[in-house]
C-alpha positions as CSV (number, residue, x, y, z in Angstrom):
1,M,-11.1,3.0,-3.2
2,A,-7.4,3.5,-2.2
3,I,-7.5,7.2,-3.1
4,E,-10.7,7.7,-1.0
5,A,-9.0,5.9,1.9
6,A,-5.9,8.2,1.5
7,E,-8.1,11.3,1.7
8,V,-9.5,10.0,5.1
9,A,-6.0,9.5,6.4
10,A,-5.2,13.3,5.8
11,T,-8.2,14.3,7.9
12,H,-6.5,13.0,11.0
13,G,-3.0,14.2,10.2
14,D,-1.6,11.1,8.6
15,V,0.2,11.2,5.3
16,P,-2.5,10.5,2.7
17,I,-1.8,6.9,1.7
18,G,-4.6,4.4,1.0
19,A,-4.6,0.8,0.2
20,A,-7.2,-1.7,-1.1
21,V,-7.0,-5.5,-1.5
22,Y,-9.1,-7.1,-4.3
23,R,-9.9,-10.7,-5.3
24,G,-10.5,-10.2,-9.0
25,D,-13.0,-7.3,-9.1
26,E,-14.2,-7.9,-5.6
27,L,-13.0,-5.5,-3.0
28,I,-11.9,-7.4,0.0
29,A,-10.4,-4.8,2.4
30,V,-9.3,-1.2,2.7
31,G,-6.7,0.4,4.7
32,R,-5.3,4.0,5.2
33,N,-2.4,5.3,7.0
34,Q,-3.1,5.6,10.8
35,R,0.5,6.0,12.3
36,E,-0.4,9.4,13.8
37,L,-3.9,8.3,14.8
38,L,-2.8,5.1,16.6
39,G,0.7,6.1,17.5
40,D,1.9,2.9,15.8
41,P,4.8,3.0,13.4
42,T,3.5,-0.2,11.6
43,A,0.1,1.3,11.0
44,H,0.7,1.8,7.2
45,A,-2.2,1.6,4.8
46,E,-0.9,-1.7,3.2
47,V,-0.3,-3.4,6.5
48,L,-3.7,-2.6,7.8
49,A,-5.4,-3.6,4.5
50,L,-3.5,-6.9,4.5
51,R,-4.5,-7.7,8.0
52,E,-8.2,-7.0,7.3
53,A,-8.0,-9.1,4.1
54,A,-6.5,-12.0,6.0
55,T,-9.3,-11.9,8.5
56,I,-12.0,-11.7,5.8
57,V,-10.6,-14.3,3.5
58,G,-10.2,-16.6,6.5
59,D,-7.5,-18.7,4.9
60,G,-4.9,-18.0,7.5
61,W,-2.2,-15.6,6.5
62,R,-2.0,-16.5,2.8
63,L,-3.5,-14.0,0.4
64,D,-2.5,-16.0,-2.8
65,G,-3.6,-14.4,-6.0
66,L,-5.0,-11.2,-4.4
67,T,-4.2,-7.8,-5.6
68,L,-2.9,-4.9,-3.4
69,V,-3.6,-1.4,-4.7
70,V,-1.9,1.4,-3.1
71,T,-1.6,5.2,-3.8
72,L,2.1,5.3,-3.1
73,E,4.8,2.7,-3.9
74,P,5.1,0.4,-0.8
75,C,8.1,0.9,1.5
76,P,10.4,-2.1,2.5
77,M,8.1,-3.0,5.5
78,C,4.9,-3.0,3.4
79,A,6.5,-4.8,0.3
80,G,7.9,-7.4,2.8
81,A,4.4,-7.8,4.4
82,A,2.9,-8.4,0.9
83,L,5.7,-10.9,0.0
84,A,5.0,-12.8,3.4
85,A,1.3,-12.9,2.5
86,R,2.0,-14.3,-0.9
87,V,0.0,-11.4,-2.6
88,G,-0.1,-12.0,-6.4
89,T,0.0,-8.4,-7.6
90,I,0.8,-4.9,-6.3
91,V,-0.6,-2.0,-8.2
92,F,0.5,1.5,-7.2
93,G,0.2,5.2,-8.1
94,A,3.0,7.5,-7.3
95,V,6.6,6.3,-7.1
96,D,8.5,6.8,-3.9
97,M,12.2,7.7,-4.7
98,K,13.0,8.0,-0.9
99,A,11.6,4.6,0.3
100,G,10.0,2.7,-2.6
101,A,10.6,-1.0,-2.5
102,C,8.8,-2.0,-5.6
103,G,11.2,-0.8,-8.2
104,S,12.2,2.7,-7.4
105,L,14.8,2.6,-4.5
106,Y,14.6,-1.2,-3.9
107,N,13.0,-4.0,-5.9
108,L,11.9,-6.6,-3.2
109,C,9.0,-7.9,-5.2
110,S,11.2,-9.2,-8.0
111,D,14.2,-10.4,-5.9
112,P,14.8,-14.1,-7.0
113,R,16.6,-14.8,-3.8
114,L,13.3,-14.6,-1.9
115,N,10.8,-17.4,-1.8
116,H,8.0,-15.4,-3.5
117,E,7.8,-12.8,-6.3
118,I,5.0,-10.3,-6.8
119,E,3.9,-8.8,-10.1
120,V,4.2,-5.1,-9.9
121,V,2.1,-2.6,-11.9
122,P,3.5,1.0,-11.3
123,G,2.1,4.4,-12.2
124,V,-1.7,3.7,-12.2
125,L,-3.3,7.3,-11.5
126,A,0.2,8.5,-10.6
127,G,-0.6,12.0,-11.3
128,E,-3.6,12.1,-9.1
129,C,-1.8,10.2,-6.3
130,G,1.2,12.3,-6.5
131,D,-0.7,15.6,-6.5
132,M,-2.6,14.5,-3.3
133,L,0.7,13.9,-1.5
134,T,2.2,17.2,-2.9
135,R,-0.9,19.1,-1.6
136,F,-0.6,17.5,1.8
137,F,3.0,18.4,2.4
138,A,2.6,21.9,1.0
139,E,-0.3,22.5,3.5
140,R,1.9,21.2,6.3
141,R,4.7,23.6,5.4
142,A,2.4,26.6,5.0
């Protein structure tokens, strides 16, 4: 579902990043980058998916035990939002060596100084996710 959401983001000029929140096998929420569309620097796929999940779950801001699936490794803002929401697991596709905060550049999810840690599963469908981003930026430069 995250890949499909990412593809929609590209149709309105946003970097194709998608996110989905699951409770077990149940899809709870989906988000896609909408920074360009909304003119909002916080409209990252992960933040939008977490907001929707919090509304749907209806348990306040806590998303204990839920899984956030993302096409690109979350940035510091998005990893921080997942930590604040008490997400249980983050699964991501492509690594982000420029802004990744789940192991590549930073490792916020496993920092013992914080009050919560998140299990991170990197590299799921990394090739497909990375190829989508590469194509998007190649088309923009052409």
